[in-house]
mmCIF file of the N, C-alpha and C atoms, coordinates in Angstrom:
data_MODEL
# 
_entry.id   MODEL 
# 
loop_
_atom_site.group_PDB 
_atom_site.id 
_atom_site.type_symbol 
_atom_site.label_atom_id 
_atom_site.label_alt_id 
_atom_site.label_comp_id 
_atom_site.label_asym_id 
_atom_site.label_entity_id 
_atom_site.label_seq_id 
_atom_site.pdbx_PDB_ins_code 
_atom_site.Cartn_x 
_atom_site.Cartn_y 
_atom_site.Cartn_z 
_atom_site.occupancy 
_atom_site.B_iso_or_equiv 
_atom_site.pdbx_formal_charge 
_atom_site.auth_seq_id 
_atom_site.auth_comp_id 
_atom_site.auth_asym_id 
_atom_site.auth_atom_id 
_atom_site.pdbx_PDB_model_num 
ATOM 1   N N  . MET A 1 1  ? 2.649  -4.144  3.992   1.00 0.00 ? 1  MET A N  1 
ATOM 2   C CA . MET A 1 1  ? 4.030  -4.123  4.363   1.00 0.00 ? 1  MET A CA 1 
ATOM 3   C C  . MET A 1 1  ? 4.755  -3.166  3.423   1.00 0.00 ? 1  MET A C  1 
ATOM 4   N N  . LEU A 1 2  ? 5.727  -2.488  3.979   1.00 0.00 ? 2  LEU A N  1 
ATOM 5   C CA . LEU A 1 2  ? 6.561  -1.559  3.218   1.00 0.00 ? 2  LEU A CA 1 
ATOM 6   C C  . LEU A 1 2  ? 7.998  -1.845  3.623   1.00 0.00 ? 2  LEU A C  1 
ATOM 7   N N  . ALA A 1 3  ? 8.933  -1.709  2.728   1.00 0.00 ? 3  ALA A N  1 
ATOM 8   C CA . ALA A 1 3  ? 10.337 -1.928  3.052   1.00 0.00 ? 3  ALA A CA 1 
ATOM 9   C C  . ALA A 1 3  ? 11.181 -0.812  2.463   1.00 0.00 ? 3  ALA A C  1 
ATOM 10  N N  . THR A 1 4  ? 12.242 -0.449  3.190   1.00 0.00 ? 4  THR A N  1 
ATOM 11  C CA . THR A 1 4  ? 13.184 0.542   2.678   1.00 0.00 ? 4  THR A CA 1 
ATOM 12  C C  . THR A 1 4  ? 14.584 -0.041  2.682   1.00 0.00 ? 4  THR A C  1 
ATOM 13  N N  . SER A 1 5  ? 15.346 0.341   1.692   1.00 0.00 ? 5  SER A N  1 
ATOM 14  C CA . SER A 1 5  ? 16.751 -0.033  1.603   1.00 0.00 ? 5  SER A CA 1 
ATOM 15  C C  . SER A 1 5  ? 17.411 0.951   0.644   1.00 0.00 ? 5  SER A C  1 
ATOM 16  N N  . VAL A 1 6  ? 17.425 2.210   1.046   1.00 0.00 ? 6  VAL A N  1 
ATOM 17  C CA . VAL A 1 6  ? 17.916 3.263   0.147   1.00 0.00 ? 6  VAL A CA 1 
ATOM 18  C C  . VAL A 1 6  ? 19.201 3.921   0.629   1.00 0.00 ? 6  VAL A C  1 
ATOM 19  N N  . GLY A 1 7  ? 19.595 3.654   1.869   1.00 0.00 ? 7  GLY A N  1 
ATOM 20  C CA . GLY A 1 7  ? 20.767 4.309   2.429   1.00 0.00 ? 7  GLY A CA 1 
ATOM 21  C C  . GLY A 1 7  ? 20.345 5.531   3.240   1.00 0.00 ? 7  GLY A C  1 
ATOM 22  N N  . LYS A 1 8  ? 21.083 5.792   4.303   1.00 0.00 ? 8  LYS A N  1 
ATOM 23  C CA . LYS A 1 8  ? 20.706 6.868   5.233   1.00 0.00 ? 8  LYS A CA 1 
ATOM 24  C C  . LYS A 1 8  ? 20.593 8.228   4.540   1.00 0.00 ? 8  LYS A C  1 
ATOM 25  N N  . GLY A 1 9  ? 21.474 8.499   3.608   1.00 0.00 ? 9  GLY A N  1 
ATOM 26  C CA . GLY A 1 9  ? 21.456 9.791   2.922   1.00 0.00 ? 9  GLY A CA 1 
ATOM 27  C C  . GLY A 1 9  ? 20.199 10.031  2.108   1.00 0.00 ? 9  GLY A C  1 
ATOM 28  N N  . ALA A 1 10 ? 19.580 8.971   1.628   1.00 0.00 ? 10 ALA A N  1 
ATOM 29  C CA . ALA A 1 10 ? 18.375 9.109   0.796   1.00 0.00 ? 10 ALA A CA 1 
ATOM 30  C C  . ALA A 1 10 ? 17.085 9.061   1.602   1.00 0.00 ? 10 ALA A C  1 
ATOM 31  N N  . LEU A 1 11 ? 17.174 8.670   2.858   1.00 0.00 ? 11 LEU A N  1 
ATOM 32  C CA . LEU A 1 11 ? 15.956 8.557   3.667   1.00 0.00 ? 11 LEU A CA 1 
ATOM 33  C C  . LEU A 1 11 ? 15.203 9.886   3.768   1.00 0.00 ? 11 LEU A C  1 
ATOM 34  N N  . LYS A 1 12 ? 15.932 10.995  3.805   1.00 0.00 ? 12 LYS A N  1 
ATOM 35  C CA . LYS A 1 12 ? 15.267 12.302  3.915   1.00 0.00 ? 12 LYS A CA 1 
ATOM 36  C C  . LYS A 1 12 ? 14.326 12.559  2.734   1.00 0.00 ? 12 LYS A C  1 
ATOM 37  N N  . PHE A 1 13 ? 14.585 11.893  1.615   1.00 0.00 ? 13 PHE A N  1 
ATOM 38  C CA . PHE A 1 13 ? 13.724 12.071  0.447   1.00 0.00 ? 13 PHE A CA 1 
ATOM 39  C C  . PHE A 1 13 ? 12.502 11.159  0.473   1.00 0.00 ? 13 PHE A C  1 
ATOM 40  N N  . ILE A 1 14 ? 12.605 10.029  1.172   1.00 0.00 ? 14 ILE A N  1 
ATOM 41  C CA . ILE A 1 14 ? 11.458 9.118   1.183   1.00 0.00 ? 14 ILE A CA 1 
ATOM 42  C C  . ILE A 1 14 ? 10.580 9.261   2.420   1.00 0.00 ? 14 ILE A C  1 
ATOM 43  N N  . PHE A 1 15 ? 11.093 9.872   3.491   1.00 0.00 ? 15 PHE A N  1 
ATOM 44  C CA . PHE A 1 15 ? 10.248 10.068  4.674   1.00 0.00 ? 15 PHE A CA 1 
ATOM 45  C C  . PHE A 1 15 ? 8.980  10.855  4.354   1.00 0.00 ? 15 PHE A C  1 
ATOM 46  N N  . PRO A 1 16 ? 9.041  11.932  3.572   1.00 0.00 ? 16 PRO A N  1 
ATOM 47  C CA . PRO A 1 16 ? 7.799  12.644  3.240   1.00 0.00 ? 16 PRO A CA 1 
ATOM 48  C C  . PRO A 1 16 ? 6.816  11.779  2.449   1.00 0.00 ? 16 PRO A C  1 
ATOM 49  N N  . VAL A 1 17 ? 7.331  10.924  1.582   1.00 0.00 ? 17 VAL A N  1 
ATOM 50  C CA . VAL A 1 17 ? 6.472  10.036  0.789   1.00 0.00 ? 17 VAL A CA 1 
ATOM 51  C C  . VAL A 1 17 ? 5.804  9.004   1.698   1.00 0.00 ? 17 VAL A C  1 
ATOM 52  N N  . ILE A 1 18 ? 6.576  8.444   2.622   1.00 0.00 ? 18 ILE A N  1 
ATOM 53  C CA . ILE A 1 18 ? 6.013  7.478   3.570   1.00 0.00 ? 18 ILE A CA 1 
ATOM 54  C C  . ILE A 1 18 ? 4.952  8.136   4.440   1.00 0.00 ? 18 ILE A C  1 
ATOM 55  N N  . ALA A 1 19 ? 5.244  9.328   4.935   1.00 0.00 ? 19 ALA A N  1 
ATOM 56  C CA . ALA A 1 19 ? 4.284  10.039  5.784   1.00 0.00 ? 19 ALA A CA 1 
ATOM 57  C C  . ALA A 1 19 ? 2.994  10.338  5.027   1.00 0.00 ? 19 ALA A C  1 
ATOM 58  N N  . LYS A 1 20 ? 3.111  10.764  3.794   1.00 0.00 ? 20 LYS A N  1 
ATOM 59  C CA . LYS A 1 20 ? 1.921  11.044  2.975   1.00 0.00 ? 20 LYS A CA 1 
ATOM 60  C C  . LYS A 1 20 ? 1.122  9.760   2.764   1.00 0.00 ? 20 LYS A C  1 
ATOM 61  N N  . GLY A 1 21 ? 1.813  8.668   2.468   1.00 0.00 ? 21 GLY A N  1 
ATOM 62  C CA . GLY A 1 21 ? 1.148  7.387   2.280   1.00 0.00 ? 21 GLY A CA 1 
ATOM 63  C C  . GLY A 1 21 ? 0.434  6.920   3.541   1.00 0.00 ? 21 GLY A C  1 
ATOM 64  N N  . LEU A 1 22 ? 1.071  7.106   4.692   1.00 0.00 ? 22 LEU A N  1 
ATOM 65  C CA . LEU A 1 22 ? 0.441  6.723   5.954   1.00 0.00 ? 22 LEU A CA 1 
ATOM 66  C C  . LEU A 1 22 ? -0.806 7.556   6.220   1.00 0.00 ? 22 LEU A C  1 
ATOM 67  N N  . SER A 1 23 ? -0.739 8.834   5.914   1.00 0.00 ? 23 SER A N  1 
ATOM 68  C CA . SER A 1 23 ? -1.906 9.709   6.101   1.00 0.00 ? 23 SER A CA 1 
ATOM 69  C C  . SER A 1 23 ? -3.054 9.294   5.181   1.00 0.00 ? 23 SER A C  1 
ATOM 70  N N  . LEU A 1 24 ? -2.747 9.018   3.925   1.00 0.00 ? 24 LEU A N  1 
ATOM 71  C CA . LEU A 1 24 ? -3.783 8.584   2.990   1.00 0.00 ? 24 LEU A CA 1 
ATOM 72  C C  . LEU A 1 24 ? -4.349 7.224   3.386   1.00 0.00 ? 24 LEU A C  1 
ATOM 73  N N  . ARG A 1 25 ? -3.474 6.344   3.867   1.00 0.00 ? 25 ARG A N  1 
ATOM 74  C CA . ARG A 1 25 ? -3.916 5.018   4.303   1.00 0.00 ? 25 ARG A CA 1 
ATOM 75  C C  . ARG A 1 25 ? -4.891 5.135   5.468   1.00 0.00 ? 25 ARG A C  1 
ATOM 76  N N  . ARG A 1 26 ? -4.614 6.041   6.383   1.00 0.00 ? 26 ARG A N  1 
ATOM 77  C CA . ARG A 1 26 ? -5.487 6.233   7.555   1.00 0.00 ? 26 ARG A CA 1 
ATOM 78  C C  . ARG A 1 26 ? -6.885 6.670   7.144   1.00 0.00 ? 26 ARG A C  1 
ATOM 79  N N  . GLU A 1 27 ? -6.980 7.403   6.037   1.00 0.00 ? 27 GLU A N  1 
ATOM 80  C CA . GLU A 1 27 ? -8.293 7.837   5.541   1.00 0.00 ? 27 GLU A CA 1 
ATOM 81  C C  . GLU A 1 27 ? -9.104 6.662   4.999   1.00 0.00 ? 27 GLU A C  1 
ATOM 82  N N  . LYS A 1 28 ? -8.440 5.618   4.536   1.00 0.00 ? 28 LYS A N  1 
ATOM 83  C CA . LYS A 1 28 ? -9.119 4.503   3.864   1.00 0.00 ? 28 LYS A CA 1 
ATOM 84  C C  . LYS A 1 28 ? -9.296 3.267   4.742   1.00 0.00 ? 28 LYS A C  1 
ATOM 85  N N  . THR A 1 29 ? -8.381 3.059   5.695   1.00 0.00 ? 29 THR A N  1 
ATOM 86  C CA . THR A 1 29 ? -8.449 1.848   6.506   1.00 0.00 ? 29 THR A CA 1 
ATOM 87  C C  . THR A 1 29 ? -7.870 2.105   7.889   1.00 0.00 ? 29 THR A C  1 
ATOM 88  N N  . ASP A 1 30 ? -8.261 1.263   8.817   1.00 0.00 ? 30 ASP A N  1 
ATOM 89  C CA . ASP A 1 30 ? -7.746 1.347   10.181  1.00 0.00 ? 30 ASP A CA 1 
ATOM 90  C C  . ASP A 1 30 ? -6.663 0.297   10.422  1.00 0.00 ? 30 ASP A C  1 
ATOM 91  N N  . LEU A 1 31 ? -6.298 -0.449  9.378   1.00 0.00 ? 31 LEU A N  1 
ATOM 92  C CA . LEU A 1 31 ? -5.320 -1.514  9.515   1.00 0.00 ? 31 LEU A CA 1 
ATOM 93  C C  . LEU A 1 31 ? -3.909 -0.954  9.722   1.00 0.00 ? 31 LEU A C  1 
ATOM 94  N N  . PRO A 1 32 ? -3.109 -1.629  10.541  1.00 0.00 ? 32 PRO A N  1 
ATOM 95  C CA . PRO A 1 32 ? -1.725 -1.179  10.743  1.00 0.00 ? 32 PRO A CA 1 
ATOM 96  C C  . PRO A 1 32 ? -0.845 -1.527  9.546   1.00 0.00 ? 32 PRO A C  1 
ATOM 97  N N  . LEU A 1 33 ? 0.336  -0.966  9.507   1.00 0.00 ? 33 LEU A N  1 
ATOM 98  C CA . LEU A 1 33 ? 1.302  -1.221  8.437   1.00 0.00 ? 33 LEU A CA 1 
ATOM 99  C C  . LEU A 1 33 ? 2.667  -1.482  9.068   1.00 0.00 ? 33 LEU A C  1 
ATOM 100 N N  . ASP A 1 34 ? 3.327  -2.522  8.621   1.00 0.00 ? 34 ASP A N  1 
ATOM 101 C CA . ASP A 1 34 ? 4.690  -2.806  9.066   1.00 0.00 ? 34 ASP A CA 1 
ATOM 102 C C  . ASP A 1 34 ? 5.678  -2.244  8.058   1.00 0.00 ? 34 ASP A C  1 
ATOM 103 N N  . ILE A 1 35 ? 6.725  -1.599  8.580   1.00 0.00 ? 35 ILE A N  1 
ATOM 104 C CA . ILE A 1 35 ? 7.798  -1.072  7.746   1.00 0.00 ? 35 ILE A CA 1 
ATOM 105 C C  . ILE A 1 35 ? 9.068  -1.843  8.086   1.00 0.00 ? 35 ILE A C  1 
ATOM 106 N N  . ILE A 1 36 ? 9.612  -2.517  7.087   1.00 0.00 ? 36 ILE A N  1 
ATOM 107 C CA . ILE A 1 36 ? 10.871 -3.236  7.270   1.00 0.00 ? 36 ILE A CA 1 
ATOM 108 C C  . ILE A 1 36 ? 12.001 -2.264  6.955   1.00 0.00 ? 36 ILE A C  1 
ATOM 109 N N  . ILE A 1 37 ? 12.839 -2.039  7.941   1.00 0.00 ? 37 ILE A N  1 
ATOM 110 C CA . ILE A 1 37 ? 13.939 -1.071  7.815   1.00 0.00 ? 37 ILE A CA 1 
ATOM 111 C C  . ILE A 1 37 ? 15.218 -1.845  7.501   1.00 0.00 ? 37 ILE A C  1 
ATOM 112 N N  . ALA A 1 38 ? 15.553 -1.904  6.223   1.00 0.00 ? 38 ALA A N  1 
ATOM 113 C CA . ALA A 1 38 ? 16.753 -2.618  5.783   1.00 0.00 ? 38 ALA A CA 1 
ATOM 114 C C  . ALA A 1 38 ? 17.835 -1.598  5.464   1.00 0.00 ? 38 ALA A C  1 
ATOM 115 N N  . GLU A 1 39 ? 18.196 -0.856  6.472   1.00 0.00 ? 39 GLU A N  1 
ATOM 116 C CA . GLU A 1 39 ? 19.176 0.226   6.321   1.00 0.00 ? 39 GLU A CA 1 
ATOM 117 C C  . GLU A 1 39 ? 20.380 -0.059  7.212   1.00 0.00 ? 39 GLU A C  1 
ATOM 118 N N  . ASN A 1 40 ? 21.511 0.459   6.832   1.00 0.00 ? 40 ASN A N  1 
ATOM 119 C CA . ASN A 1 40 ? 22.725 0.320   7.628   1.00 0.00 ? 40 ASN A CA 1 
ATOM 120 C C  . ASN A 1 40 ? 22.802 1.446   8.653   1.00 0.00 ? 40 ASN A C  1 
ATOM 121 N N  . ILE A 1 41 ? 21.867 1.461   9.594   1.00 0.00 ? 41 ILE A N  1 
ATOM 122 C CA . ILE A 1 41 ? 21.863 2.494   10.633  1.00 0.00 ? 41 ILE A CA 1 
ATOM 123 C C  . ILE A 1 41 ? 21.564 1.837   11.976  1.00 0.00 ? 41 ILE A C  1 
ATOM 124 N N  . ARG A 1 42 ? 22.151 2.395   13.011  1.00 0.00 ? 42 ARG A N  1 
ATOM 125 C CA . ARG A 1 42 ? 21.860 1.916   14.362  1.00 0.00 ? 42 ARG A CA 1 
ATOM 126 C C  . ARG A 1 42 ? 20.539 2.513   14.825  1.00 0.00 ? 42 ARG A C  1 
ATOM 127 N N  . ASN A 1 43 ? 19.804 1.724   15.585  1.00 0.00 ? 43 ASN A N  1 
ATOM 128 C CA . ASN A 1 43 ? 18.525 2.182   16.135  1.00 0.00 ? 43 ASN A CA 1 
ATOM 129 C C  . ASN A 1 43 ? 17.611 2.726   15.047  1.00 0.00 ? 43 ASN A C  1 
ATOM 130 N N  . GLY A 1 44 ? 17.499 1.960   13.975  1.00 0.00 ? 44 GLY A N  1 
ATOM 131 C CA . GLY A 1 44 ? 16.701 2.389   12.825  1.00 0.00 ? 44 GLY A CA 1 
ATOM 132 C C  . GLY A 1 44 ? 15.255 2.683   13.181  1.00 0.00 ? 44 GLY A C  1 
ATOM 133 N N  . ALA A 1 45 ? 14.658 1.875   14.041  1.00 0.00 ? 45 ALA A N  1 
ATOM 134 C CA . ALA A 1 45 ? 13.256 2.099   14.412  1.00 0.00 ? 45 ALA A CA 1 
ATOM 135 C C  . ALA A 1 45 ? 13.096 3.429   15.133  1.00 0.00 ? 45 ALA A C  1 
ATOM 136 N N  . ASP A 1 46 ? 14.004 3.740   16.033  1.00 0.00 ? 46 ASP A N  1 
ATOM 137 C CA . ASP A 1 46 ? 13.945 5.021   16.745  1.00 0.00 ? 46 ASP A CA 1 
ATOM 138 C C  . ASP A 1 46 ? 14.111 6.198   15.780  1.00 0.00 ? 46 ASP A C  1 
ATOM 139 N N  . PHE A 1 47 ? 15.038 6.047   14.849  1.00 0.00 ? 47 PHE A N  1 
ATOM 140 C CA . PHE A 1 47 ? 15.284 7.093   13.852  1.00 0.00 ? 47 PHE A CA 1 
ATOM 141 C C  . PHE A 1 47 ? 14.048 7.320   12.980  1.00 0.00 ? 47 PHE A C  1 
ATOM 142 N N  . PHE A 1 48 ? 13.435 6.225   12.487  1.00 0.00 ? 48 PHE A N  1 
ATOM 143 C CA . PHE A 1 48 ? 12.225 6.334   11.665  1.00 0.00 ? 48 PHE A CA 1 
ATOM 144 C C  . PHE A 1 48 ? 11.098 6.983   12.456  1.00 0.00 ? 48 PHE A C  1 
ATOM 145 N N  . LEU A 1 49 ? 10.924 6.538   13.692  1.00 0.00 ? 49 LEU A N  1 
ATOM 146 C CA . LEU A 1 49 ? 9.861  7.083   14.541  1.00 0.00 ? 49 LEU A CA 1 
ATOM 147 C C  . LEU A 1 49 ? 10.010 8.590   14.700  1.00 0.00 ? 49 LEU A C  1 
ATOM 148 N N  . LYS A 1 50 ? 11.230 9.031   15.008  1.00 0.00 ? 50 LYS A N  1 
ATOM 149 C CA . LYS A 1 50 ? 11.492 10.461  15.197  1.00 0.00 ? 50 LYS A CA 1 
ATOM 150 C C  . LYS A 1 50 ? 11.206 11.256  13.920  1.00 0.00 ? 50 LYS A C  1 
ATOM 151 N N  . GLU A 1 51 ? 11.692 10.759  12.798  1.00 0.00 ? 51 GLU A N  1 
ATOM 152 C CA . GLU A 1 51 ? 11.536 11.485  11.542  1.00 0.00 ? 51 GLU A CA 1 
ATOM 153 C C  . GLU A 1 51 ? 10.082 11.490  11.050  1.00 0.00 ? 51 GLU A C  1 
ATOM 154 N N  . LEU A 1 52 ? 9.387  10.376  11.189  1.00 0.00 ? 52 LEU A N  1 
ATOM 155 C CA . LEU A 1 52 ? 7.989  10.322  10.741  1.00 0.00 ? 52 LEU A CA 1 
ATOM 156 C C  . LEU A 1 52 ? 7.090  11.181  11.629  1.00 0.00 ? 52 LEU A C  1 
ATOM 157 N N  . LYS A 1 53 ? 7.382  11.246  12.924  1.00 0.00 ? 53 LYS A N  1 
ATOM 158 C CA . LYS A 1 53 ? 6.579  12.084  13.825  1.00 0.00 ? 53 LYS A CA 1 
ATOM 159 C C  . LYS A 1 53 ? 6.658  13.555  13.430  1.00 0.00 ? 53 LYS A C  1 
ATOM 160 N N  . LYS A 1 54 ? 7.801  13.971  12.884  1.00 0.00 ? 54 LYS A N  1 
ATOM 161 C CA . LYS A 1 54 ? 7.956  15.355  12.429  1.00 0.00 ? 54 LYS A CA 1 
ATOM 162 C C  . LYS A 1 54 ? 7.010  15.681  11.274  1.00 0.00 ? 54 LYS A C  1 
ATOM 163 N N  . LEU A 1 55 ? 6.670  14.664  10.477  1.00 0.00 ? 55 LEU A N  1 
ATOM 164 C CA . LEU A 1 55 ? 5.919  14.879  9.240   1.00 0.00 ? 55 LEU A CA 1 
ATOM 165 C C  . LEU A 1 55 ? 4.439  14.519  9.337   1.00 0.00 ? 55 LEU A C  1 
ATOM 166 N N  . LEU A 1 56 ? 4.065  13.755  10.338  1.00 0.00 ? 56 LEU A N  1 
ATOM 167 C CA . LEU A 1 56 ? 2.670  13.315  10.461  1.00 0.00 ? 56 LEU A CA 1 
ATOM 168 C C  . LEU A 1 56 ? 1.896  14.244  11.394  1.00 0.00 ? 56 LEU A C  1 
ATOM 169 N N  . PRO A 1 57 ? 0.572  14.282  11.246  1.00 0.00 ? 57 PRO A N  1 
ATOM 170 C CA . PRO A 1 57 ? -0.232 15.104  12.159  1.00 0.00 ? 57 PRO A CA 1 
ATOM 171 C C  . PRO A 1 57 ? -0.024 14.664  13.609  1.00 0.00 ? 57 PRO A C  1 
ATOM 172 N N  . LYS A 1 58 ? -0.159 15.590  14.520  1.00 0.00 ? 58 LYS A N  1 
ATOM 173 C CA . LYS A 1 58 ? 0.059  15.318  15.951  1.00 0.00 ? 58 LYS A CA 1 
ATOM 174 C C  . LYS A 1 58 ? -0.846 14.207  16.462  1.00 0.00 ? 58 LYS A C  1 
ATOM 175 N N  . ASN A 1 59 ? -2.034 14.083  15.899  1.00 0.00 ? 59 ASN A N  1 
ATOM 176 C CA . ASN A 1 59 ? -2.986 13.082  16.385  1.00 0.00 ? 59 ASN A CA 1 
ATOM 177 C C  . ASN A 1 59 ? -2.809 11.708  15.712  1.00 0.00 ? 59 ASN A C  1 
ATOM 178 N N  . PHE A 1 60 ? -1.788 11.536  14.896  1.00 0.00 ? 60 PHE A N  1 
ATOM 179 C CA . PHE A 1 60 ? -1.537 10.257  14.242  1.00 0.00 ? 60 PHE A CA 1 
ATOM 180 C C  . PHE A 1 60 ? -0.894 9.309   15.253  1.00 0.00 ? 60 PHE A C  1 
ATOM 181 N N  . ASP A 1 61 ? -1.560 8.191   15.527  1.00 0.00 ? 61 ASP A N  1 
ATOM 182 C CA . ASP A 1 61 ? -1.078 7.240   16.526  1.00 0.00 ? 61 ASP A CA 1 
ATOM 183 C C  . ASP A 1 61 ? -0.070 6.287   15.892  1.00 0.00 ? 61 ASP A C  1 
ATOM 184 N N  . LEU A 1 62 ? 1.122  6.790   15.705  1.00 0.00 ? 62 LEU A N  1 
ATOM 185 C CA . LEU A 1 62 ? 2.184  6.046   15.020  1.00 0.00 ? 62 LEU A CA 1 
ATOM 186 C C  . LEU A 1 62 ? 2.527  4.755   15.752  1.00 0.00 ? 62 LEU A C  1 
ATOM 187 N N  . ASP A 1 63 ? 2.532  4.793   17.075  1.00 0.00 ? 63 ASP A N  1 
ATOM 188 C CA . ASP A 1 63 ? 2.902  3.606   17.857  1.00 0.00 ? 63 ASP A CA 1 
ATOM 189 C C  . ASP A 1 63 ? 1.927  2.454   17.670  1.00 0.00 ? 63 ASP A C  1 
ATOM 190 N N  . LYS A 1 64 ? 0.666  2.746   17.407  1.00 0.00 ? 64 LYS A N  1 
ATOM 191 C CA . LYS A 1 64 ? -0.332 1.690   17.240  1.00 0.00 ? 64 LYS A CA 1 
ATOM 192 C C  . LYS A 1 64 ? -0.590 1.335   15.781  1.00 0.00 ? 64 LYS A C  1 
ATOM 193 N N  . LYS A 1 65 ? -0.278 2.222   14.867  1.00 0.00 ? 65 LYS A N  1 
ATOM 194 C CA . LYS A 1 65 ? -0.611 2.005   13.458  1.00 0.00 ? 65 LYS A CA 1 
ATOM 195 C C  . LYS A 1 65 ? 0.557  1.585   12.589  1.00 0.00 ? 65 LYS A C  1 
ATOM 196 N N  . VAL A 1 66 ? 1.785  1.694   13.122  1.00 0.00 ? 66 VAL A N  1 
ATOM 197 C CA . VAL A 1 66 ? 2.956  1.370   12.304  1.00 0.00 ? 66 VAL A CA 1 
ATOM 198 C C  . VAL A 1 66 ? 3.923  0.508   13.108  1.00 0.00 ? 66 VAL A C  1 
ATOM 199 N N  . GLY A 1 67 ? 4.275  -0.639  12.535  1.00 0.00 ? 67 GLY A N  1 
ATOM 200 C CA . GLY A 1 67 ? 5.313  -1.474  13.124  1.00 0.00 ? 67 GLY A CA 1 
ATOM 201 C C  . GLY A 1 67 ? 6.625  -1.197  12.424  1.00 0.00 ? 67 GLY A C  1 
ATOM 202 N N  . LEU A 1 68 ? 7.655  -0.942  13.193  1.00 0.00 ? 68 LEU A N  1 
ATOM 203 C CA . LEU A 1 68 ? 8.972  -0.641  12.624  1.00 0.00 ? 68 LEU A CA 1 
ATOM 204 C C  . LEU A 1 68 ? 9.905  -1.810  12.928  1.00 0.00 ? 68 LEU A C  1 
ATOM 205 N N  . ILE A 1 69 ? 10.299 -2.527  11.890  1.00 0.00 ? 69 ILE A N  1 
ATOM 206 C CA . ILE A 1 69 ? 11.090 -3.736  12.037  1.00 0.00 ? 69 ILE A CA 1 
ATOM 207 C C  . ILE A 1 69 ? 12.492 -3.502  11.493  1.00 0.00 ? 69 ILE A C  1 
ATOM 208 N N  . GLU A 1 70 ? 13.468 -3.573  12.382  1.00 0.00 ? 70 GLU A N  1 
ATOM 209 C CA . GLU A 1 70 ? 14.862 -3.417  11.964  1.00 0.00 ? 70 GLU A CA 1 
ATOM 210 C C  . GLU A 1 70 ? 15.366 -4.755  11.440  1.00 0.00 ? 70 GLU A C  1 
ATOM 211 N N  . THR A 1 71 ? 16.099 -4.705  10.347  1.00 0.00 ? 71 THR A N  1 
ATOM 212 C CA . THR A 1 71 ? 16.655 -5.928  9.778   1.00 0.00 ? 71 THR A CA 1 
ATOM 213 C C  . THR A 1 71 ? 18.024 -5.633  9.199   1.00 0.00 ? 71 THR A C  1 
ATOM 214 N N  . SER A 1 72 ? 18.655 -6.659  8.760   1.00 0.00 ? 72 SER A N  1 
ATOM 215 C CA . SER A 1 72 ? 19.982 -6.529  8.174   1.00 0.00 ? 72 SER A CA 1 
ATOM 216 C C  . SER A 1 72 ? 19.986 -7.262  6.837   1.00 0.00 ? 72 SER A C  1 
ATOM 217 N N  . ILE A 1 73 ? 20.626 -6.672  5.871   1.00 0.00 ? 73 ILE A N  1 
ATOM 218 C CA . ILE A 1 73 ? 20.759 -7.308  4.570   1.00 0.00 ? 73 ILE A CA 1 
ATOM 219 C C  . ILE A 1 73 ? 22.228 -7.670  4.396   1.00 0.00 ? 73 ILE A C  1 
ATOM 220 N N  . GLY A 1 74 ? 22.460 -8.895  4.095   1.00 0.00 ? 74 GLY A N  1 
ATOM 221 C CA . GLY A 1 74 ? 23.829 -9.338  3.869   1.00 0.00 ? 74 GLY A CA 1 
ATOM 222 C C  . GLY A 1 74 ? 23.977 -9.882  2.461   1.00 0.00 ? 74 GLY A C  1 
ATOM 223 N N  . LYS A 1 75 ? 25.161 -9.806  1.948   1.00 0.00 ? 75 LYS A N  1 
ATOM 224 C CA . LYS A 1 75 ? 25.412 -10.339 0.613   1.00 0.00 ? 75 LYS A CA 1 
ATOM 225 C C  . LYS A 1 75 ? 26.614 -11.257 0.723   1.00 0.00 ? 75 LYS A C  1 
ATOM 226 N N  . MET A 1 76 ? 26.440 -12.464 0.256   1.00 0.00 ? 76 MET A N  1 
ATOM 227 C CA . MET A 1 76 ? 27.544 -13.409 0.265   1.00 0.00 ? 76 MET A CA 1 
ATOM 228 C C  . MET A 1 76 ? 28.075 -13.564 -1.159  1.00 0.00 ? 76 MET A C  1 
ATOM 229 N N  . VAL A 1 77 ? 29.353 -13.443 -1.299  1.00 0.00 ? 77 VAL A N  1 
ATOM 230 C CA . VAL A 1 77 ? 29.969 -13.595 -2.609  1.00 0.00 ? 77 VAL A CA 1 
ATOM 231 C C  . VAL A 1 77 ? 30.780 -14.890 -2.586  1.00 0.00 ? 77 VAL A C  1 
ATOM 232 N N  . PRO A 1 78 ? 30.461 -15.800 -3.492  1.00 0.00 ? 78 PRO A N  1 
ATOM 233 C CA . PRO A 1 78 ? 31.219 -17.057 -3.504  1.00 0.00 ? 78 PRO A CA 1 
ATOM 234 C C  . PRO A 1 78 ? 32.658 -16.827 -3.946  1.00 0.00 ? 78 PRO A C  1 
ATOM 235 N N  . ILE A 1 79 ? 33.534 -17.683 -3.433  1.00 0.00 ? 79 ILE A N  1 
ATOM 236 C CA . ILE A 1 79 ? 34.939 -17.591 -3.833  1.00 0.00 ? 79 ILE A CA 1 
ATOM 237 C C  . ILE A 1 79 ? 35.056 -18.083 -5.276  1.00 0.00 ? 79 ILE A C  1 
ATOM 238 N N  . MET A 1 80 ? 35.604 -17.232 -6.107  1.00 0.00 ? 80 MET A N  1 
ATOM 239 C CA . MET A 1 80 ? 35.755 -17.556 -7.526  1.00 0.00 ? 80 MET A CA 1 
ATOM 240 C C  . MET A 1 80 ? 37.080 -18.292 -7.732  1.00 0.00 ? 80 MET A C  1 
ATOM 241 N N  . LYS A 1 81 ? 37.035 -19.346 -8.513  1.00 0.00 ? 81 LYS A N  1 
ATOM 242 C CA . LYS A 1 81 ? 38.265 -20.110 -8.808  1.00 0.00 ? 81 LYS A CA 1 
ATOM 243 C C  . LYS A 1 81 ? 38.816 -19.714 -10.154 1.00 0.00 ? 81 LYS A C  1 
# 
């Protein structure tokens, strides 16, 4: 499992790292990997898919080897007295 929560502006810096990791992982194992997308973006899975496809080899079966899970992170602040 892998998770991101860096903000949309920083994703361009981590997409190459994720793509490299996925390529190296494919050399060692056939197991899939889930990516938890904890970003404040709409359609995060579609965005990740598009960006990772740009960086991975054409024959990389992203749809079968990577699960893209959109999530939301919330922070609750208690009322201070």
